[in-house]
N, C-alpha and C positions, 0 to 999 in steps of 0.2 A: 618493523613499523607497528605502532600501537594505537590506542584510540585517540591520541593526540593529534593525529592525522585527519580525524573526522569531527565535525561538531553537528549535533543534531537536536531537533525539537520535535516532541511527539505529545499528543494528548487527545483524548476523546471526551467530548462534551454532551450532556444530555440536550435533546431539543425541546422547544417549549410545548409541542404537542404531547411528548411523552411525560412532562411535567403535570400537564392538564389531565391526562389519561391515567396517571398514577403509575406509569411504567418505568422500568430503571432504564439506565443508558444501555443500549444493546449494541454499540459499538466497542470495539477493543483495538488497541493499538501498542506496538512495542518496537523497540530498537536494541540490539547487543552489538558489541564489539568483540570478535574473537580474539582472546587473549594472545598475545605475542605474535600476532599477524596484522595485515593491512585490512582485514576483512570486517565488513559490517554486514548485518542481516536485519531487515524490517519486515514487518507483516502488519497488515489492518484487515479486520474482519467486521462485517456489518451484519448483526442479527435480524433475521426476519421479523419485521413489526407486527406480524400477526401470530408469532410463535412466542408462547409464554415463558420459554427457557432458552430463548436464543441468546441472551446476554451471557448465559452460561457457555453455550456452544461457542461463540465469538472469543471468548477469553481463553477457552480451552484450545482453539484452533491457532491463535497466535503463538501461544506458548510451545506447543507441540510442533507447530511448522517450523519454527526456528531452530529448536532442538533437533528435528530431523533433517533440516537442511545442513546444519553445522556437522552432524555425524556423516552425512553423505559425502560432503566436500573433504572431510578428513579421511574416509575410507578410499576415496577415489584419488587421493593425493592432489586434488585440486587447489589445496590451500597454497602448496609451493607453485604450481604451474597453472593457475586458474586462467589467466589471460592467454595463454597458449595452448593449453590442453583441451579446454571446454569449447564444444561446437554447439550450434543451436540444436542439432539432432540429438546429441547428449544430453544437453540440458532438458529437453523435451521429454526424453526418455525417463530421466532421473525425477523431475518434477511431477510428471503424470503419475509416476509409481508412487511418490510421497503423498500426492493429493488422494489417490485410492487408499493407501494405508490410513491416512487420517480420517477417511470416510468410515473405514472399519472401526478406528479407534473411538470415533463419535458414537457408533452403534454400541460399543463395549461401555462407553460412559453412559448411555442411556439406560442400559441393564443395570450398571452399579447404582445409578441415582434412582433406578425404578420410575422412570419418565419416558414419554414417548419419544422414539428417535427424530422423528420430524419437528419436535418442539425444540430442538436444538439447532434448526436450521439457520445457517448464516453463510455469507461469501467469504472469500479469501484472496487477498492480494499478497505475494510475497516478493521480496528483491534481496539480491546479494551482489555486493561490490567489493573490490579493492582498489577502486579509483582507476583502474585500467581497463576495466570492462564492467558491465552490468547485465544481470539476468533477471527477468521477471516472469511471473507466472500467475494466472487467475483463473477463478470461477465466480462468475457474476458480475454485478456493476461495479461502481467506483472507477477511479481513474489513476494513471501513473504517468509520470515523466521524467526525463533527465536533462541536464544542463551539459551542453557539449563545450568544447574549447573556444567555440566562436561565440558563446554566450546566448546560443539559441536553446529553447526549451522544445523538446521533442516528445511526443507521446510514446508510451511503451506498450498500452494495451487498448483493445477495443472492448468496452463492456459485452459481456456474453449474456445474451438473451435466450429465453426458451422458444419453443415451437410456435406459441402464441403471442400475439403483441402484448408488449408490456409485462411480459413474464419474467421474473427475475430468476436466475439460477443460483442454487445453493450447494454446498458441499454434500448436502442429503439428497440432491436431485438425483433422479434415476438416469436421466438423459445423458449426462456429460461423459461418463466413464464406460461407454459402450466399447470405444476402441481409441487407441493414442491419436489418431487423425481427427478425433472428433472436433467439429468446428466450435463446440461449446467450451472447449478447454483453450485457454490462450497462454501463448508463450512469446518470450521476446529475448533476443541477445544482442547487445552491441558491444563490439569488440575493440573499442579505442577509448582513449582517455576520456573521463568524464569530470565535471567539476561539481555536480550536485546531482541529488534526485528528489523526487517526492512521490508519496502514495497518499491517496485519500478516499474516504468514502463518499457515497453520491450525495450526502447532505453538504458537501462543501464545493460540489461541481460547478453550480451556478454563480459562485463567488470567483472561481478561479480558472474556469475552462470556458471556451466558447463551445456550447453545446447544442445550440440550435439557430439554424440560419434557414432564410428562404430562398429557393431557387426560382427564379421568375420564369426561366425557360420550360421548366419541368412542372412548375406550379405545385410545388411541395416543399415541405421542410426537411432538412438533413442535419446531420450531426457532424460538424467539422472536427470534433475532438481536438481542439487546438488549445494548448495551455496559454493562459493569458499573462503575457511576459510582465505588464505592469503590475501584476499581483505578486508574482514569484520573485522578480529582481529585487525590489526593496526588502523582502524578507530574507533573501539570500545575503544580502549586504548587511542587513542587521544581524544575522547569525556570525558573521565574520567579526563584527564589531563586539558581540558578546565573548567570542572567544578571545580576542585581544584583551578584553577586561576581566578574563578569568573567572567568569560566573559559573557558579555550580549548576550540575544538571537539573537538580529539582527546582531551582529558580528559573532556569531557562524554560522548562515545561510549564511551570506556573505562568510565567509571561506569555507563552504560546498559548495556553488556555484562555487567558484573558483576551487575546487577540481573537481566537476562534469565536468568542462570544461577542465581541464588541469591534472587530478590526475594521469593517465596512457595513454598509446598509445591508448588503444582501445576507451576510454572515448573522447580522443583528435580527433580520427577519425570518431567518431559516427556522422551520418547525421541526426538521428532522434531527437526529443525532448527528454531530459533527466530529470527524477525525481527519487530521493531516499529519503525516510525517514529512519533515523537511531535513535532509542530511546533505551537508557541505564537505566535500572532500579538500583538504587544507594543503594545498600546494603553494606556489607562488602567489595565488590570488588573495592571500591574506591581506595584501597591500590594498585591495580594492576598497576595504572598509575605510581607508583614509580619504577616499575620493568624495 
């Protein structure tokens, strides 16, 4: 199976606050289809707003993370048996090693560019799927979810925070890689059929997730971390329609970028950079686009 079994949209758009402050877009996003396989790999990285070279860090991370996951799956022979051979324990071991290697590569990048290591600080979310399972790993904030065969959208990660309130973790942070059981490193594995998945930076979470709710009994706010189905389902169906209409990838991404800028009032009002990856696994649900 080849990439015709997937359709994806991805884009990163600069936030209005960055335009005002003269900053570049510090988000990066990317999707690739592994040739002659059913596999798709996606990555999103959100550069630290206070770090002047974080846009370089985020771009470097999405490129290298995808390359390293593809290499790992080939070496482990998981491309042939990913849905039966991969376990959460194996995925955590492999992704933890990849993230640690990425941290060291970012250090080498800072030496190569003669810039401060911390100036490249960025979060990272990665996901890989062949439609029969999905695996996800993350450092830092942002959100991720998948759509199951019952058309429910299920969260795949909890944003990882530091020891202090509102402290975001980055690939450059010291705390997350102390050991593989670290609560600051997130992994997820779903071992059944999926129909779609999404990754997004925190600039899009208010528009697409339920992230703040008040608990009257405990008299405090909490994070439900719940994907907003009325946001994702129409976009899921729209991607199916674009597939049926044979739109080219660059046009799909251009339309997606326009949506990130103007799709709803929360996206319009958002001041932070915005990135969303949405990928649909094309099985029999292609007919849903006709509904």
